CHARMM internal coordinates of N, CA and C (Angstrom, degrees):
IC EDIT
DIST 1 N 1 CA 1.4454
DIST 1 CA 1 C 1.5263
ANGL 1 N 1 CA 1 C 109.25
DIST 1 C 2 N 1.3176
ANGL 1 CA 1 C 2 N 114.37
DIHE 1 N 1 CA 1 C 2 N 144.96
DIST 2 N 2 CA 1.4581
ANGL 1 C 2 N 2 CA 121.65
DIHE 1 CA 1 C 2 N 2 CA 177.30
DIST 2 CA 2 C 1.5197
ANGL 2 N 2 CA 2 C 109.20
DIHE 1 C 2 N 2 CA 2 C -109.90
DIST 2 C 3 N 1.3076
ANGL 2 CA 2 C 3 N 115.31
DIHE 2 N 2 CA 2 C 3 N 156.93
DIST 3 N 3 CA 1.4485
ANGL 2 C 3 N 3 CA 122.79
DIHE 2 CA 2 C 3 N 3 CA 179.47
DIST 3 CA 3 C 1.5280
ANGL 3 N 3 CA 3 C 107.97
DIHE 2 C 3 N 3 CA 3 C -120.59
DIST 3 C 4 N 1.3286
ANGL 3 CA 3 C 4 N 117.19
DIHE 3 N 3 CA 3 C 4 N 122.64
DIST 4 N 4 CA 1.4643
ANGL 3 C 4 N 4 CA 121.33
DIHE 3 CA 3 C 4 N 4 CA -179.92
DIST 4 CA 4 C 1.5234
ANGL 4 N 4 CA 4 C 109.05
DIHE 3 C 4 N 4 CA 4 C -75.27
DIST 4 C 5 N 1.3145
ANGL 4 CA 4 C 5 N 116.07
DIHE 4 N 4 CA 4 C 5 N 129.59
DIST 5 N 5 CA 1.4606
ANGL 4 C 5 N 5 CA 121.23
DIHE 4 CA 4 C 5 N 5 CA -179.34
DIST 5 CA 5 C 1.5284
ANGL 5 N 5 CA 5 C 111.58
DIHE 4 C 5 N 5 CA 5 C -78.06
DIST 5 C 6 N 1.3345
ANGL 5 CA 5 C 6 N 117.25
DIHE 5 N 5 CA 5 C 6 N -21.04
DIST 6 N 6 CA 1.4567
ANGL 5 C 6 N 6 CA 120.89
DIHE 5 CA 5 C 6 N 6 CA -179.93
DIST 6 CA 6 C 1.5241
ANGL 6 N 6 CA 6 C 112.67
DIHE 5 C 6 N 6 CA 6 C -79.31
DIST 6 C 7 N 1.3485
ANGL 6 CA 6 C 7 N 115.10
DIHE 6 N 6 CA 6 C 7 N -53.64
DIST 7 N 7 CA 1.4679
ANGL 6 C 7 N 7 CA 118.89
DIHE 6 CA 6 C 7 N 7 CA -171.89
DIST 7 CA 7 C 1.5213
ANGL 7 N 7 CA 7 C 113.75
DIHE 6 C 7 N 7 CA 7 C -113.79
DIST 7 C 8 N 1.3063
ANGL 7 CA 7 C 8 N 118.64
DIHE 7 N 7 CA 7 C 8 N -10.90
DIST 8 N 8 CA 1.4591
ANGL 7 C 8 N 8 CA 121.42
DIHE 7 CA 7 C 8 N 8 CA 177.20
DIST 8 CA 8 C 1.5180
ANGL 8 N 8 CA 8 C 114.91
DIHE 7 C 8 N 8 CA 8 C 85.29
DIST 8 C 9 N 1.3056
ANGL 8 CA 8 C 9 N 118.29
DIHE 8 N 8 CA 8 C 9 N 14.85
DIST 9 N 9 CA 1.4578
ANGL 8 C 9 N 9 CA 122.10
DIHE 8 CA 8 C 9 N 9 CA -178.95
DIST 9 CA 9 C 1.5282
ANGL 9 N 9 CA 9 C 110.42
DIHE 8 C 9 N 9 CA 9 C -82.79
DIST 9 C 10 N 1.3261
ANGL 9 CA 9 C 10 N 115.44
DIHE 9 N 9 CA 9 C 10 N 139.67
DIST 10 N 10 CA 1.4603
ANGL 9 C 10 N 10 CA 121.04
DIHE 9 CA 9 C 10 N 10 CA 172.42
DIST 10 CA 10 C 1.5213
ANGL 10 N 10 CA 10 C 107.93
DIHE 9 C 10 N 10 CA 10 C -91.84
DIST 10 C 11 N 1.3357
ANGL 10 CA 10 C 11 N 116.01
DIHE 10 N 10 CA 10 C 11 N 133.13
DIST 11 N 11 CA 1.4585
ANGL 10 C 11 N 11 CA 120.46
DIHE 10 CA 10 C 11 N 11 CA 179.14
DIST 11 CA 11 C 1.5161
ANGL 11 N 11 CA 11 C 109.20
DIHE 10 C 11 N 11 CA 11 C -146.48
DIST 11 C 12 N 1.3003
ANGL 11 CA 11 C 12 N 115.86
DIHE 11 N 11 CA 11 C 12 N 161.63
DIST 12 N 12 CA 1.4586
ANGL 11 C 12 N 12 CA 121.44
DIHE 11 CA 11 C 12 N 12 CA -177.27
DIST 12 CA 12 C 1.5152
ANGL 12 N 12 CA 12 C 112.26
DIHE 11 C 12 N 12 CA 12 C -74.38
DIST 12 C 13 N 1.3185
ANGL 12 CA 12 C 13 N 115.72
DIHE 12 N 12 CA 12 C 13 N 153.80
DIST 13 N 13 CA 1.4673
ANGL 12 C 13 N 13 CA 121.15
DIHE 12 CA 12 C 13 N 13 CA 179.69
DIST 13 CA 13 C 1.5281
ANGL 13 N 13 CA 13 C 111.85
DIHE 12 C 13 N 13 CA 13 C -66.46
DIST 13 C 14 N 1.3137
ANGL 13 CA 13 C 14 N 117.26
DIHE 13 N 13 CA 13 C 14 N -24.77
DIST 14 N 14 CA 1.4641
ANGL 13 C 14 N 14 CA 120.60
DIHE 13 CA 13 C 14 N 14 CA -177.64
DIST 14 CA 14 C 1.5314
ANGL 14 N 14 CA 14 C 111.90
DIHE 13 C 14 N 14 CA 14 C -67.84
DIST 14 C 15 N 1.3263
ANGL 14 CA 14 C 15 N 118.30
DIHE 14 N 14 CA 14 C 15 N -22.58
DIST 15 N 15 CA 1.4674
ANGL 14 C 15 N 15 CA 120.94
DIHE 14 CA 14 C 15 N 15 CA -178.86
DIST 15 CA 15 C 1.5202
ANGL 15 N 15 CA 15 C 112.50
DIHE 14 C 15 N 15 CA 15 C -74.61
DIST 15 C 16 N 1.2985
ANGL 15 CA 15 C 16 N 117.37
DIHE 15 N 15 CA 15 C 16 N -34.67
DIST 16 N 16 CA 1.4664
ANGL 15 C 16 N 16 CA 120.46
DIHE 15 CA 15 C 16 N 16 CA 177.92
DIST 16 CA 16 C 1.5232
ANGL 16 N 16 CA 16 C 113.01
DIHE 15 C 16 N 16 CA 16 C 88.31
DIST 16 C 17 N 1.3162
ANGL 16 CA 16 C 17 N 118.11
DIHE 16 N 16 CA 16 C 17 N -51.57
DIST 17 N 17 CA 1.4669
ANGL 16 C 17 N 17 CA 121.64
DIHE 16 CA 16 C 17 N 17 CA 179.08
DIST 17 CA 17 C 1.5222
ANGL 17 N 17 CA 17 C 108.63
DIHE 16 C 17 N 17 CA 17 C -123.51
DIST 17 C 18 N 1.3116
ANGL 17 CA 17 C 18 N 116.29
DIHE 17 N 17 CA 17 C 18 N 157.86
DIST 18 N 18 CA 1.4537
ANGL 17 C 18 N 18 CA 121.61
DIHE 17 CA 17 C 18 N 18 CA -179.60
DIST 18 CA 18 C 1.5280
ANGL 18 N 18 CA 18 C 109.99
DIHE 17 C 18 N 18 CA 18 C -64.15
DIST 18 C 19 N 1.3267
ANGL 18 CA 18 C 19 N 118.78
DIHE 18 N 18 CA 18 C 19 N 125.32
DIST 19 N 19 CA 1.4633
ANGL 18 C 19 N 19 CA 120.37
DIHE 18 CA 18 C 19 N 19 CA -178.53
DIST 19 CA 19 C 1.5287
ANGL 19 N 19 CA 19 C 112.59
DIHE 18 C 19 N 19 CA 19 C -66.45
DIST 19 C 20 N 1.3160
ANGL 19 CA 19 C 20 N 117.79
DIHE 19 N 19 CA 19 C 20 N -33.26
DIST 20 N 20 CA 1.4634
ANGL 19 C 20 N 20 CA 120.76
DIHE 19 CA 19 C 20 N 20 CA -179.17
DIST 20 CA 20 C 1.5367
ANGL 20 N 20 CA 20 C 110.26
DIHE 19 C 20 N 20 CA 20 C -71.49
DIST 20 C 21 N 1.3049
ANGL 20 CA 20 C 21 N 117.52
DIHE 20 N 20 CA 20 C 21 N -49.22
DIST 21 N 21 CA 1.4710
ANGL 20 C 21 N 21 CA 121.08
DIHE 20 CA 20 C 21 N 21 CA 179.80
DIST 21 CA 21 C 1.5219
ANGL 21 N 21 CA 21 C 111.29
DIHE 20 C 21 N 21 CA 21 C -66.82
DIST 21 C 22 N 1.3154
ANGL 21 CA 21 C 22 N 116.66
DIHE 21 N 21 CA 21 C 22 N -38.69
DIST 22 N 22 CA 1.4633
ANGL 21 C 22 N 22 CA 120.59
DIHE 21 CA 21 C 22 N 22 CA 179.48
DIST 22 CA 22 C 1.5252
ANGL 22 N 22 CA 22 C 110.35
DIHE 21 C 22 N 22 CA 22 C -64.61
DIST 22 C 23 N 1.3201
ANGL 22 CA 22 C 23 N 117.86
DIHE 22 N 22 CA 22 C 23 N -37.82
DIST 23 N 23 CA 1.4630
ANGL 22 C 23 N 23 CA 120.92
DIHE 22 CA 22 C 23 N 23 CA 178.44
DIST 23 CA 23 C 1.5257
ANGL 23 N 23 CA 23 C 110.29
DIHE 22 C 23 N 23 CA 23 C -64.35
DIST 23 C 24 N 1.3274
ANGL 23 CA 23 C 24 N 117.14
DIHE 23 N 23 CA 23 C 24 N -39.21
DIST 24 N 24 CA 1.4647
ANGL 23 C 24 N 24 CA 120.75
DIHE 23 CA 23 C 24 N 24 CA 177.81
DIST 24 CA 24 C 1.5243
ANGL 24 N 24 CA 24 C 110.23
DIHE 23 C 24 N 24 CA 24 C -65.27
DIST 24 C 25 N 1.3307
ANGL 24 CA 24 C 25 N 116.78
DIHE 24 N 24 CA 24 C 25 N -41.85
DIST 25 N 25 CA 1.4622
ANGL 24 C 25 N 25 CA 121.08
DIHE 24 CA 24 C 25 N 25 CA 179.56
DIST 25 CA 25 C 1.5214
ANGL 25 N 25 CA 25 C 110.86
DIHE 24 C 25 N 25 CA 25 C -64.91
DIST 25 C 26 N 1.3216
ANGL 25 CA 25 C 26 N 116.64
DIHE 25 N 25 CA 25 C 26 N -42.65
DIST 26 N 26 CA 1.4688
ANGL 25 C 26 N 26 CA 120.80
DIHE 25 CA 25 C 26 N 26 CA 179.79
DIST 26 CA 26 C 1.5219
ANGL 26 N 26 CA 26 C 109.80
DIHE 25 C 26 N 26 CA 26 C -64.43
DIST 26 C 27 N 1.3301
ANGL 26 CA 26 C 27 N 117.41
DIHE 26 N 26 CA 26 C 27 N -42.38
DIST 27 N 27 CA 1.4677
ANGL 26 C 27 N 27 CA 120.71
DIHE 26 CA 26 C 27 N 27 CA 178.89
DIST 27 CA 27 C 1.5264
ANGL 27 N 27 CA 27 C 110.60
DIHE 26 C 27 N 27 CA 27 C -64.34
DIST 27 C 28 N 1.3228
ANGL 27 CA 27 C 28 N 117.05
DIHE 27 N 27 CA 27 C 28 N -40.57
DIST 28 N 28 CA 1.4694
ANGL 27 C 28 N 28 CA 120.89
DIHE 27 CA 27 C 28 N 28 CA 178.11
DIST 28 CA 28 C 1.5056
ANGL 28 N 28 CA 28 C 112.02
DIHE 27 C 28 N 28 CA 28 C -64.75
DIST 28 C 29 N 1.3311
ANGL 28 CA 28 C 29 N 116.90
DIHE 28 N 28 CA 28 C 29 N -40.34
DIST 29 N 29 CA 1.4607
ANGL 28 C 29 N 29 CA 120.84
DIHE 28 CA 28 C 29 N 29 CA 178.95
DIST 29 CA 29 C 1.5243
ANGL 29 N 29 CA 29 C 110.57
DIHE 28 C 29 N 29 CA 29 C -67.22
DIST 29 C 30 N 1.3287
ANGL 29 CA 29 C 30 N 116.76
DIHE 29 N 29 CA 29 C 30 N -39.07
DIST 30 N 30 CA 1.4687
ANGL 29 C 30 N 30 CA 120.39
DIHE 29 CA 29 C 30 N 30 CA 178.53
DIST 30 CA 30 C 1.5264
ANGL 30 N 30 CA 30 C 110.39
DIHE 29 C 30 N 30 CA 30 C -64.45
DIST 30 C 31 N 1.3191
ANGL 30 CA 30 C 31 N 116.91
DIHE 30 N 30 CA 30 C 31 N -39.83
DIST 31 N 31 CA 1.4583
ANGL 30 C 31 N 31 CA 121.04
DIHE 30 CA 30 C 31 N 31 CA 178.84
DIST 31 CA 31 C 1.5246
ANGL 31 N 31 CA 31 C 111.06
DIHE 30 C 31 N 31 CA 31 C -65.20
DIST 31 C 32 N 1.3279
ANGL 31 CA 31 C 32 N 116.73
DIHE 31 N 31 CA 31 C 32 N -42.23
DIST 32 N 32 CA 1.4539
ANGL 31 C 32 N 32 CA 120.41
DIHE 31 CA 31 C 32 N 32 CA 178.13
DIST 32 CA 32 C 1.5260
ANGL 32 N 32 CA 32 C 111.16
DIHE 31 C 32 N 32 CA 32 C -64.76
DIST 32 C 33 N 1.3261
ANGL 32 CA 32 C 33 N 116.61
DIHE 32 N 32 CA 32 C 33 N -40.17
DIST 33 N 33 CA 1.4593
ANGL 32 C 33 N 33 CA 120.37
DIHE 32 CA 32 C 33 N 33 CA 178.72
DIST 33 CA 33 C 1.5209
ANGL 33 N 33 CA 33 C 110.78
DIHE 32 C 33 N 33 CA 33 C -64.38
DIST 33 C 34 N 1.3190
ANGL 33 CA 33 C 34 N 116.61
DIHE 33 N 33 CA 33 C 34 N -39.61
DIST 34 N 34 CA 1.4620
ANGL 33 C 34 N 34 CA 120.93
DIHE 33 CA 33 C 34 N 34 CA 179.28
DIST 34 CA 34 C 1.5256
ANGL 34 N 34 CA 34 C 110.76
DIHE 33 C 34 N 34 CA 34 C -65.20
DIST 34 C 35 N 1.3277
ANGL 34 CA 34 C 35 N 117.30
DIHE 34 N 34 CA 34 C 35 N -41.06
DIST 35 N 35 CA 1.4621
ANGL 34 C 35 N 35 CA 121.15
DIHE 34 CA 34 C 35 N 35 CA 179.16
DIST 35 CA 35 C 1.5269
ANGL 35 N 35 CA 35 C 111.25
DIHE 34 C 35 N 35 CA 35 C -65.79
DIST 35 C 36 N 1.3204
ANGL 35 CA 35 C 36 N 117.04
DIHE 35 N 35 CA 35 C 36 N -41.73
DIST 36 N 36 CA 1.4595
ANGL 35 C 36 N 36 CA 119.68
DIHE 35 CA 35 C 36 N 36 CA 179.55
DIST 36 CA 36 C 1.5235
ANGL 36 N 36 CA 36 C 111.20
DIHE 35 C 36 N 36 CA 36 C -68.58
DIST 36 C 37 N 1.3208
ANGL 36 CA 36 C 37 N 116.46
DIHE 36 N 36 CA 36 C 37 N -34.36
DIST 37 N 37 CA 1.4651
ANGL 36 C 37 N 37 CA 120.29
DIHE 36 CA 36 C 37 N 37 CA 177.27
DIST 37 CA 37 C 1.5258
ANGL 37 N 37 CA 37 C 110.11
DIHE 36 C 37 N 37 CA 37 C -67.80
DIST 37 C 38 N 1.3240
ANGL 37 CA 37 C 38 N 117.72
DIHE 37 N 37 CA 37 C 38 N -39.51
DIST 38 N 38 CA 1.4549
ANGL 37 C 38 N 38 CA 121.19
DIHE 37 CA 37 C 38 N 38 CA 178.30
DIST 38 CA 38 C 1.5261
ANGL 38 N 38 CA 38 C 110.49
DIHE 37 C 38 N 38 CA 38 C -64.83
DIST 38 C 39 N 1.3226
ANGL 38 CA 38 C 39 N 117.27
DIHE 38 N 38 CA 38 C 39 N -39.55
DIST 39 N 39 CA 1.4622
ANGL 38 C 39 N 39 CA 120.88
DIHE 38 CA 38 C 39 N 39 CA 178.27
DIST 39 CA 39 C 1.5261
ANGL 39 N 39 CA 39 C 110.35
DIHE 38 C 39 N 39 CA 39 C -65.97
DIST 39 C 40 N 1.3164
ANGL 39 CA 39 C 40 N 117.09
DIHE 39 N 39 CA 39 C 40 N -41.74
DIST 40 N 40 CA 1.4631
ANGL 39 C 40 N 40 CA 120.85
DIHE 39 CA 39 C 40 N 40 CA 178.62
DIST 40 CA 40 C 1.5237
ANGL 40 N 40 CA 40 C 110.69
DIHE 39 C 40 N 40 CA 40 C -65.11
DIST 40 C 41 N 1.3194
ANGL 40 CA 40 C 41 N 116.46
DIHE 40 N 40 CA 40 C 41 N -38.29
DIST 41 N 41 CA 1.4582
ANGL 40 C 41 N 41 CA 120.88
DIHE 40 CA 40 C 41 N 41 CA 178.59
DIST 41 CA 41 C 1.5231
ANGL 41 N 41 CA 41 C 110.48
DIHE 40 C 41 N 41 CA 41 C -65.28
DIST 41 C 42 N 1.3237
ANGL 41 CA 41 C 42 N 117.01
DIHE 41 N 41 CA 41 C 42 N -40.64
DIST 42 N 42 CA 1.4632
ANGL 41 C 42 N 42 CA 120.68
DIHE 41 CA 41 C 42 N 42 CA 178.76
DIST 42 CA 42 C 1.5220
ANGL 42 N 42 CA 42 C 110.62
DIHE 41 C 42 N 42 CA 42 C -63.75
DIST 42 C 43 N 1.3332
ANGL 42 CA 42 C 43 N 117.30
DIHE 42 N 42 CA 42 C 43 N -39.41
DIST 43 N 43 CA 1.4594
ANGL 42 C 43 N 43 CA 120.80
DIHE 42 CA 42 C 43 N 43 CA 178.09
DIST 43 CA 43 C 1.5267
ANGL 43 N 43 CA 43 C 110.66
DIHE 42 C 43 N 43 CA 43 C -65.35
DIST 43 C 44 N 1.3214
ANGL 43 CA 43 C 44 N 116.53
DIHE 43 N 43 CA 43 C 44 N -40.00
DIST 44 N 44 CA 1.4593
ANGL 43 C 44 N 44 CA 120.62
DIHE 43 CA 43 C 44 N 44 CA -179.82
DIST 44 CA 44 C 1.5233
ANGL 44 N 44 CA 44 C 110.47
DIHE 43 C 44 N 44 CA 44 C -64.77
DIST 44 C 45 N 1.3270
ANGL 44 CA 44 C 45 N 116.94
DIHE 44 N 44 CA 44 C 45 N -43.02
DIST 45 N 45 CA 1.4654
ANGL 44 C 45 N 45 CA 120.69
DIHE 44 CA 44 C 45 N 45 CA 179.22
DIST 45 CA 45 C 1.5192
ANGL 45 N 45 CA 45 C 109.88
DIHE 44 C 45 N 45 CA 45 C -63.48
DIST 45 C 46 N 1.3185
ANGL 45 CA 45 C 46 N 117.50
DIHE 45 N 45 CA 45 C 46 N -41.20
DIST 46 N 46 CA 1.4685
ANGL 45 C 46 N 46 CA 121.14
DIHE 45 CA 45 C 46 N 46 CA 179.15
DIST 46 CA 46 C 1.5261
ANGL 46 N 46 CA 46 C 110.30
DIHE 45 C 46 N 46 CA 46 C -62.65
DIST 46 C 47 N 1.3250
ANGL 46 CA 46 C 47 N 117.09
DIHE 46 N 46 CA 46 C 47 N -44.40
DIST 47 N 47 CA 1.4718
ANGL 46 C 47 N 47 CA 120.19
DIHE 46 CA 46 C 47 N 47 CA 179.01
DIST 47 CA 47 C 1.5246
ANGL 47 N 47 CA 47 C 111.56
DIHE 46 C 47 N 47 CA 47 C -63.13
DIST 47 C 48 N 1.3327
ANGL 47 CA 47 C 48 N 117.26
DIHE 47 N 47 CA 47 C 48 N -38.23
DIST 48 N 48 CA 1.4535
ANGL 47 C 48 N 48 CA 120.34
DIHE 47 CA 47 C 48 N 48 CA 179.59
DIST 48 CA 48 C 1.5245
ANGL 48 N 48 CA 48 C 110.92
DIHE 47 C 48 N 48 CA 48 C -65.29
DIST 48 C 49 N 1.3313
ANGL 48 CA 48 C 49 N 117.17
DIHE 48 N 48 CA 48 C 49 N -41.31
DIST 49 N 49 CA 1.4590
ANGL 48 C 49 N 49 CA 120.23
DIHE 48 CA 48 C 49 N 49 CA 178.77
DIST 49 CA 49 C 1.5187
ANGL 49 N 49 CA 49 C 110.93
DIHE 48 C 49 N 49 CA 49 C -65.86
DIST 49 C 50 N 1.3241
ANGL 49 CA 49 C 50 N 117.33
DIHE 49 N 49 CA 49 C 50 N -39.90
DIST 50 N 50 CA 1.4643
ANGL 49 C 50 N 50 CA 119.92
DIHE 49 CA 49 C 50 N 50 CA 177.95
DIST 50 CA 50 C 1.5254
ANGL 50 N 50 CA 50 C 109.99
DIHE 49 C 50 N 50 CA 50 C -62.52
DIST 50 C 51 N 1.3312
ANGL 50 CA 50 C 51 N 116.61
DIHE 50 N 50 CA 50 C 51 N -41.86
DIST 51 N 51 CA 1.4644
ANGL 50 C 51 N 51 CA 120.42
DIHE 50 CA 50 C 51 N 51 CA 178.95
DIST 51 CA 51 C 1.5278
ANGL 51 N 51 CA 51 C 111.00
DIHE 50 C 51 N 51 CA 51 C -63.02
DIST 51 C 52 N 1.3179
ANGL 51 CA 51 C 52 N 116.89
DIHE 51 N 51 CA 51 C 52 N -40.29
DIST 52 N 52 CA 1.4668
ANGL 51 C 52 N 52 CA 120.48
DIHE 51 CA 51 C 52 N 52 CA 179.15
DIST 52 CA 52 C 1.5231
ANGL 52 N 52 CA 52 C 110.35
DIHE 51 C 52 N 52 CA 52 C -67.00
DIST 52 C 53 N 1.3470
ANGL 52 CA 52 C 53 N 116.32
DIHE 52 N 52 CA 52 C 53 N -46.68
DIST 53 N 53 CA 1.4562
ANGL 52 C 53 N 53 CA 119.91
DIHE 52 CA 52 C 53 N 53 CA -176.68
DIST 53 CA 53 C 1.5259
ANGL 53 N 53 CA 53 C 112.99
DIHE 52 C 53 N 53 CA 53 C -67.08
DIST 53 C 54 N 1.3123
ANGL 53 CA 53 C 54 N 118.14
DIHE 53 N 53 CA 53 C 54 N -26.10
DIST 54 N 54 CA 1.4569
ANGL 53 C 54 N 54 CA 120.75
DIHE 53 CA 53 C 54 N 54 CA 176.31
DIST 54 CA 54 C 1.5302
ANGL 54 N 54 CA 54 C 112.09
DIHE 53 C 54 N 54 CA 54 C -93.76
DIST 54 C 55 N 1.3202
ANGL 54 CA 54 C 55 N 116.53
DIHE 54 N 54 CA 54 C 55 N -31.90
DIST 55 N 55 CA 1.4572
ANGL 54 C 55 N 55 CA 120.57
DIHE 54 CA 54 C 55 N 55 CA -175.17
DIST 55 CA 55 C 1.5118
ANGL 55 N 55 CA 55 C 114.33
DIHE 54 C 55 N 55 CA 55 C -74.50
DIST 55 C 56 N 1.3218
ANGL 55 CA 55 C 56 N 117.25
DIHE 55 N 55 CA 55 C 56 N -40.50
DIST 56 N 56 CA 1.4704
ANGL 55 C 56 N 56 CA 120.29
DIHE 55 CA 55 C 56 N 56 CA -177.49
DIST 56 CA 56 C 1.5295
ANGL 56 N 56 CA 56 C 110.60
DIHE 55 C 56 N 56 CA 56 C -65.36
DIST 56 C 57 N 1.3328
ANGL 56 CA 56 C 57 N 119.68
DIHE 56 N 56 CA 56 C 57 N -50.94
DIST 57 N 57 CA 1.4713
ANGL 56 C 57 N 57 CA 117.81
DIHE 56 CA 56 C 57 N 57 CA 176.53
DIST 57 CA 57 C 1.5274
ANGL 57 N 57 CA 57 C 112.48
DIHE 56 C 57 N 57 CA 57 C -62.42
DIST 57 C 58 N 1.3102
ANGL 57 CA 57 C 58 N 117.40
DIHE 57 N 57 CA 57 C 58 N -34.08
DIST 58 N 58 CA 1.4596
ANGL 57 C 58 N 58 CA 120.72
DIHE 57 CA 57 C 58 N 58 CA 177.25
DIST 58 CA 58 C 1.5174
ANGL 58 N 58 CA 58 C 111.66
DIHE 57 C 58 N 58 CA 58 C -63.53
DIST 58 C 59 N 1.3111
ANGL 58 CA 58 C 59 N 116.68
DIHE 58 N 58 CA 58 C 59 N -41.53
DIST 59 N 59 CA 1.4629
ANGL 58 C 59 N 59 CA 120.85
DIHE 58 CA 58 C 59 N 59 CA 177.67
DIST 59 CA 59 C 1.5240
ANGL 59 N 59 CA 59 C 110.69
DIHE 58 C 59 N 59 CA 59 C -65.15
DIST 59 C 60 N 1.3134
ANGL 59 CA 59 C 60 N 117.23
DIHE 59 N 59 CA 59 C 60 N -41.98
DIST 60 N 60 CA 1.4638
ANGL 59 C 60 N 60 CA 120.71
DIHE 59 CA 59 C 60 N 60 CA 178.90
DIST 60 CA 60 C 1.5287
ANGL 60 N 60 CA 60 C 110.19
DIHE 59 C 60 N 60 CA 60 C -63.16
DIST 60 C 61 N 1.3356
ANGL 60 CA 60 C 61 N 117.26
DIHE 60 N 60 CA 60 C 61 N -43.26
DIST 61 N 61 CA 1.4572
ANGL 60 C 61 N 61 CA 121.38
DIHE 60 CA 60 C 61 N 61 CA 177.47
DIST 61 CA 61 C 1.5198
ANGL 61 N 61 CA 61 C 110.75
DIHE 60 C 61 N 61 CA 61 C -61.04
DIST 61 C 62 N 1.3051
ANGL 61 CA 61 C 62 N 117.28
DIHE 61 N 61 CA 61 C 62 N -43.49
DIST 62 N 62 CA 1.4692
ANGL 61 C 62 N 62 CA 121.42
DIHE 61 CA 61 C 62 N 62 CA 178.86
DIST 62 CA 62 C 1.5258
ANGL 62 N 62 CA 62 C 110.68
DIHE 61 C 62 N 62 CA 62 C -60.76
DIST 62 C 63 N 1.3249
ANGL 62 CA 62 C 63 N 116.96
DIHE 62 N 62 CA 62 C 63 N -43.85
DIST 63 N 63 CA 1.4729
ANGL 62 C 63 N 63 CA 119.93
DIHE 62 CA 62 C 63 N 63 CA 179.59
DIST 63 CA 63 C 1.5210
ANGL 63 N 63 CA 63 C 111.30
DIHE 62 C 63 N 63 CA 63 C -63.82
DIST 63 C 64 N 1.3418
ANGL 63 CA 63 C 64 N 117.75
DIHE 63 N 63 CA 63 C 64 N -41.51
DIST 64 N 64 CA 1.4579
ANGL 63 C 64 N 64 CA 120.37
DIHE 63 CA 63 C 64 N 64 CA 177.21
DIST 64 CA 64 C 1.5312
ANGL 64 N 64 CA 64 C 111.05
DIHE 63 C 64 N 64 CA 64 C -62.28
DIST 64 C 65 N 1.3121
ANGL 64 CA 64 C 65 N 117.46
DIHE 64 N 64 CA 64 C 65 N -40.48
DIST 65 N 65 CA 1.4636
ANGL 64 C 65 N 65 CA 120.48
DIHE 64 CA 64 C 65 N 65 CA 178.23
DIST 65 CA 65 C 1.5167
ANGL 65 N 65 CA 65 C 111.38
DIHE 64 C 65 N 65 CA 65 C -64.50
DIST 65 C 66 N 1.3184
ANGL 65 CA 65 C 66 N 117.07
DIHE 65 N 65 CA 65 C 66 N -42.72
DIST 66 N 66 CA 1.4708
ANGL 65 C 66 N 66 CA 120.51
DIHE 65 CA 65 C 66 N 66 CA 179.48
DIST 66 CA 66 C 1.5215
ANGL 66 N 66 CA 66 C 110.18
DIHE 65 C 66 N 66 CA 66 C -65.37
DIST 66 C 67 N 1.3330
ANGL 66 CA 66 C 67 N 117.17
DIHE 66 N 66 CA 66 C 67 N -45.35
DIST 67 N 67 CA 1.4677
ANGL 66 C 67 N 67 CA 119.84
DIHE 66 CA 66 C 67 N 67 CA 179.09
DIST 67 CA 67 C 1.5309
ANGL 67 N 67 CA 67 C 110.92
DIHE 66 C 67 N 67 CA 67 C -64.69
DIST 67 C 68 N 1.3215
ANGL 67 CA 67 C 68 N 117.01
DIHE 67 N 67 CA 67 C 68 N -38.86
DIST 68 N 68 CA 1.4653
ANGL 67 C 68 N 68 CA 120.52
DIHE 67 CA 67 C 68 N 68 CA 177.36
DIST 68 CA 68 C 1.5125
ANGL 68 N 68 CA 68 C 111.44
DIHE 67 C 68 N 68 CA 68 C -64.18
DIST 68 C 69 N 1.3236
ANGL 68 CA 68 C 69 N 117.12
DIHE 68 N 68 CA 68 C 69 N -38.97
DIST 69 N 69 CA 1.4658
ANGL 68 C 69 N 69 CA 120.68
DIHE 68 CA 68 C 69 N 69 CA 178.24
DIST 69 CA 69 C 1.5246
ANGL 69 N 69 CA 69 C 110.33
DIHE 68 C 69 N 69 CA 69 C -65.93
DIST 69 C 70 N 1.3303
ANGL 69 CA 69 C 70 N 118.06
DIHE 69 N 69 CA 69 C 70 N -41.90
DIST 70 N 70 CA 1.4717
ANGL 69 C 70 N 70 CA 119.92
DIHE 69 CA 69 C 70 N 70 CA 178.24
DIST 70 CA 70 C 1.5185
ANGL 70 N 70 CA 70 C 110.96
DIHE 69 C 70 N 70 CA 70 C -64.86
DIST 70 C 71 N 1.3192
ANGL 70 CA 70 C 71 N 117.78
DIHE 70 N 70 CA 70 C 71 N -39.85
DIST 71 N 71 CA 1.4709
ANGL 70 C 71 N 71 CA 120.11
DIHE 70 CA 70 C 71 N 71 CA 178.36
DIST 71 CA 71 C 1.5292
ANGL 71 N 71 CA 71 C 110.88
DIHE 70 C 71 N 71 CA 71 C -65.07
DIST 71 C 72 N 1.3351
ANGL 71 CA 71 C 72 N 115.89
DIHE 71 N 71 CA 71 C 72 N -40.25
DIST 72 N 72 CA 1.4587
ANGL 71 C 72 N 72 CA 119.87
DIHE 71 CA 71 C 72 N 72 CA -179.54
DIST 72 CA 72 C 1.5367
ANGL 72 N 72 CA 72 C 110.35
DIHE 71 C 72 N 72 CA 72 C -67.10
DIST 72 C 73 N 1.3204
ANGL 72 CA 72 C 73 N 117.06
DIHE 72 N 72 CA 72 C 73 N -39.00
DIST 73 N 73 CA 1.4564
ANGL 72 C 73 N 73 CA 120.13
DIHE 72 CA 72 C 73 N 73 CA 179.49
DIST 73 CA 73 C 1.5208
ANGL 73 N 73 CA 73 C 112.35
DIHE 72 C 73 N 73 CA 73 C -71.74
DIST 73 C 74 N 1.3204
ANGL 73 CA 73 C 74 N 117.08
DIHE 73 N 73 CA 73 C 74 N -34.75
DIST 74 N 74 CA 1.4581
ANGL 73 C 74 N 74 CA 120.10
DIHE 73 CA 73 C 74 N 74 CA -178.88
DIST 74 CA 74 C 1.5250
ANGL 74 N 74 CA 74 C 111.29
DIHE 73 C 74 N 74 CA 74 C -78.02
DIST 74 C 75 N 1.3206
ANGL 74 CA 74 C 75 N 118.52
DIHE 74 N 74 CA 74 C 75 N -20.83
DIST 75 N 75 CA 1.4627
ANGL 74 C 75 N 75 CA 121.81
DIHE 74 CA 74 C 75 N 75 CA 179.36
DIST 75 CA 75 C 1.5230
ANGL 75 N 75 CA 75 C 111.55
DIHE 74 C 75 N 75 CA 75 C -74.19
DIST 75 C 76 N 1.3042
ANGL 75 CA 75 C 76 N 118.66
DIHE 75 N 75 CA 75 C 76 N -25.93
DIST 76 N 76 CA 1.4720
ANGL 75 C 76 N 76 CA 121.47
DIHE 75 CA 75 C 76 N 76 CA -178.53
DIST 76 CA 76 C 1.4538
ANGL 76 N 76 CA 76 C 111.52
DIHE 75 C 76 N 76 CA 76 C -80.64
END
COOR INIT
IC SEED 1 N 1 CA 1 C
IC BUILD
């Protein structure tokens, strides 16, 4: 049997690491991963909105230019 120096838990040698401390570490890592994923998701949503807010008026401007060019060419 092994004795964990961090939390004082007795565990078998076959486990290798303390099950109690390892569970805390795994939970902490999962929480950090979730927070980083949420931040990345927020950045992605922000980029998508910027693309929409710039792309839609840009498309409308392009269509007006194309229609204006056709009208100008057909008038001659």
